Steps between C-alpha positions, in 0.01 A plus 500: 500500500793409273644707214493318166684618187274474194630537142222633281457310169279700255256326271570459128476834316579700812821627660624675812771748600665559838475861617799713595274798580143618438397771253199323349135609507325165538249511786654262754453539875738506677736666255751257346857512628845382387540118480126462433391367161258620229339235279313566177447397134799456269351776277588766762833662572555507877796686646688421823351830632145373443422716192279300260452586130334326208206503260174660604284272706420376845743247653506285812816573702614320815733626774686242716639667813838396653303322776309293243163678504334523157279792383325543166422824313323586176735729305374722218710637210340752261121535488300341777388149427227301651589365842547127539544250776817288477508161668844359586525124539778397735730238344696315772858384446585139422446281805247739654122535486232763553150452645213752482319532834128454550533584872770532767561252785881483477764575762767672290602843634454752217492879539135500390250222555435313173146509361300316235644572157856556617764234437749293699824390329737232633712193427349200322593287802223675696128438488330842488122502546270761351431603862872576554570195719852371419631153580814311402826350625672658801710800402501877441359630170485836324138569404340809342164673519393683182219734603205582276667841451816330365719556808736211582573415866744231621509277807741237631260217583613221734343154513600279790370181655330581827677392820276237660758336727446537874805584714608234751614606846676291764698513827278743692665619824349724768688607814335717762678751725308630800316717526403599146698366201508186286775442244353312202650351183433251223665391174337533156579370150388816312671841481206739468181608676438552871554291815222526760517414873185489713487436874175362638373268768375244248683178417449566126407787268410534132724680253236771460486556877880518524521763225214708641613489864880490467682696771817473291582476129796563274585505131661180370792571264695173525437134572592360841447647847248779560501638855379788714400585858135543604412717801193382692328537832558235765300185442502157339550479125568275205676645197342425159704572184419524129676627182304658213695555174450795265261294286271453801585132554493415870728247668424231751433621856740420787406537868731506802472344842345707780705799620434683828602865544500596868558818697855545631528520878627853568681375809708250306524669161848493360660688215817524302701818509826621354759658723788702355822447693736797537856382580740689728738739332796258524317214326395416142160341419469299177172356360536152348414447133490149350689318356738472794856360505458178700844485659379702798167326554600130502350344810237768553161363607330690217658662192517880481215677320457830321410775751695363796771720656863470610668748738878550518744737668599749231865509600534121464331451163158443342292256294351574160135396431619151382687457834846538347737636769728798450750560780843415636665189356558345842290501814176401672221755489161500670184578307125488567232348280125581512274263300153572363336340804665763719749260659838653592825299473856586607764331282872521420680498167862390488671626185829318527345162401261607223584402146170635370582863547607514136279688252247247362254748347562527126445803283160514331468281192231492233353239268359619167137399458402351163173503308354325197617156618342171383256339743612212727866554409812509720643853476838616635588843635801719435807438719565712812821519707526503881693815600539714811577215745826396664713250313485132599186570701190284470182688409167322551310452173148371432221520242122478486300426187785364289855362495849653489845392387839628627828554314823535701726535193383830354218339301709236321290223655189490718393245755172314477178697547354467849223643714678413827660765723881518486787748534664723241810719519655814355506505115282189466268530202134404523228428246145392576232325299124459509245298306264744332127488555276274294284809437572783259592852618580366849811567708693243707757624751795356693629703797873445568645615834868531596604641837160662546499670157219382269403550139233322296540371145165502317428326168171599335345282231415621152155628415267218402415392150197297412618144436157342543305455175128549466299181537497284187300192400589185310135432425266211571604139554472264201316165507480227234831585332669268253821331613821712503332803341627846608270760653636854445393814689635856505460836678656849491710598804389810692587679824882461506758778528778270376544158340432209736523120479191295416553136600298202378404224745379144468480376140488854356756695299518866402627706206508852362448362147167359385538129423872454568783549747317361804714482816454488878522878554524830310567864588212726394402864547179700473361473145666166421280208391572184701412164343424199724486141377361192680530164314236233559601165649581204275257289704122495497291666777812663647539860614805716426532810720714808463518861603691826473620735771680832543583650842199352675246543217401157364243314296466132408299275270459132414447292184330160539509245218185323384384157611617200296243387237445124457555374143215363285550160334474470123207311348526121438768439241467288184788400276533310164824307455650258239550137596843490339661767720542577871195678643544802736342833589484779756212570738454857616326733748330829417502803731632532854839569657648163599674221316330154512598142567341192338422155644601174329252396226222261605190348347452240223814575309691688769771239531610576143578867581730715710477873583752749631440763773471762228215312321692331214347154433659216300379150398759249618496329156337537159135397482481218241126534453269775400294476816428816701659514845421706809673578827431727796743729691447752781648852485573679828590873502717682755192631676401138578214473252476158323305395194494170308538514125420219252714476191382322177754391240373382158741296284512478116739342252659775285423804288396480131566838362356733764253242636523217745486157343226303678543138598353224281257405770339839472468498125178389319547404142198494264494225239 
C-alpha cells in the first residue's frame, strides 16, 4: 500500500488548524496528536493546542490524523443541545472523481474491505464502477477508499496489460554420461519464469506432462541458454523441454533424440585424479598461469596451459608463472615440463641467445568507465600510458569488444583505431573506443591487454526516455471531394517525455498552427496540437494519399475527388435580328463540368452560318429579306455526350421607337 499526501480543503464557512499539541476536550479516539488537524465552523475559535471556544451550541468537529484518517465528533459548548447527525459529502479535487459503492467486487488493496455506501475516489482517466471494479489505461494510480465511518484509506493501484505471449525455445541439447547423468540445455527468448526438463521413454510429451513430471527445473532470469544436469537410473530416455513464464504462458515443446545410459564396467572403469608433485629440495616447481610469454614455447606441439608445471634446479634459476626466466645471463640450463595430460618433457634453455628476457609485463593500468552516454554512439576512453617494461622492447597488445589507438609521441598524435593485435612499447599512450548499446541503461565493454595485463573500458548508456507517442488518428478517408480542396485534421500529442519530430508523408503536410504554416515536418511535445492537411487532386476521380509518423507510430488517410459530371445542353435557341446588320449570337450549355465543342452548322440555311468551338455563331453576310432561317449544330461535351441543337433566327427591318417595324408584306391596311 502506498502513502499519499492529502491536503485537506475545508468547505465554505469552515476552517481548520494544524495542531502543535493536544489540550482539547473534544471526544476523538484516538487522541489527536501534533501535526494532525482540527476542522470546524468559522464561528469557533480553535487553538493549535486543540482548545475550542465559541457561542453556546452543538458543533460538528472533524479531526484529520497525520496519516490521513478522518474522525468526526459532536462538540457541545454551554447547555446541552439536541444531538444531530452530520453528513459530510466528499468533494474530489479537479481532475478526480468519487463513486459511491453499491457492492464490492474490486481488486484494490485497502486496509479494510470496502462495503456498500462507502466511496472510491480516483483520477478522471479511470472508469470506476459502483462495484469497485476499476479499469483504464496502463499505469499506477493513487486511489482512496472513504469508509462509511469517514476514514480515508489510500492504495497505489496498478493497471497493466496481461502478458499473453508464449516464450519460444530453441537449440535443445542433451548429452548423456554413463551411468546416470544427462546434461541438458536450451535457449529461450524470455527472461522470467521456469525452465522444465523431463526425461521419459516417449518420443513426445505435452507441456503439462513435462511440468508435472520434470526431473529438473530452474528459474529463468535472463534470455539465452538455460542448462542443468539430470541424474537418472540407467535406461533409454528422450529429454523433453518447456519454458513457462511468470504469466503462465507455456512455450513450444522440444524433444531430443534417444539417449542410452548404461552401467559402467567395473573392470574397465576409469577416472581422473589429481596428483600433487613434491620436488626435491634442490629444485623449484612453478605452476603455469596464462598468458604465457611465447618466446620459450615456439615449436611446441601444444601451447602451455594454466595448471601445467615446470621444474628447474634452484641454483641455476627459475621460471615465473608466465614462463619468464630468471637466472644467469649466459649458459644452457636443463628444465622439466609436466603438462596437464601428465606427460613429462626434458628441455634446455640457453640464455645467451634470448632477446626476450627483457621485462615485457607492464604496470597495471586502468580505464575510467563512463555512464549516461547516448545510445549507438562511438565513445572514447581516457588515455593510459604503458609503464614498467624495458625500453625499446615490444609488448604484445590486443583488444576484444572494441578498438584502440596508439600514440608514440606523448599523446601529440594517435594512429588509426584498430582491433588487430600489434606491439606497444614503454611510454606509449593508449586510448580505446566502443560503440554504445542501442538500448538504454546498458553497458558495452572493450578489454585491452598489453603484456598479459588487462583492463576493461565500459560505457553505459543513459537511462531511457519515452520518445514514442501514444497512437493518434487522422480520421476517416474522404470520398467525393471537390477538386483541389484541402482536408484538415488535428490531434493532441500525448505520451512523450521530450519533443520529437512528426513527419508528413505522401501528399500531406503538417503544422503547429491551425490553417497556416504547413511544412513537411514539425517538432512537437506532449500537449501540443498537431494540424495535418491533405489537399485533394486537381483531377476527377483521383485519390490523394498522405500520412504522419513519429518514431514508428503512424497513421494515414486518403481524399478521393468526385466523378466528372456530364454537362446538360441548353434548350433550343431562338434569336431576332435586323436585316441591316450582321447577325451573330452565342449558344451555351447548362450544368456539368466540361467545356463543349460545336459542329459546323447544317440544315436548310446552314451554309449561311459559321460557329466557333466555344458556341459563337455568325451569319456569313447580312440577310436581305425578312424570312426566318434555321440551322442545326451538334454540341459535344468533354465527357463524350453529344446533343443536336436547332437554332431559329427571325429577321426584321428596324426599330420604330421601342418596337420592331414590320415588313410591308405583313401589314394589312383597312380602307
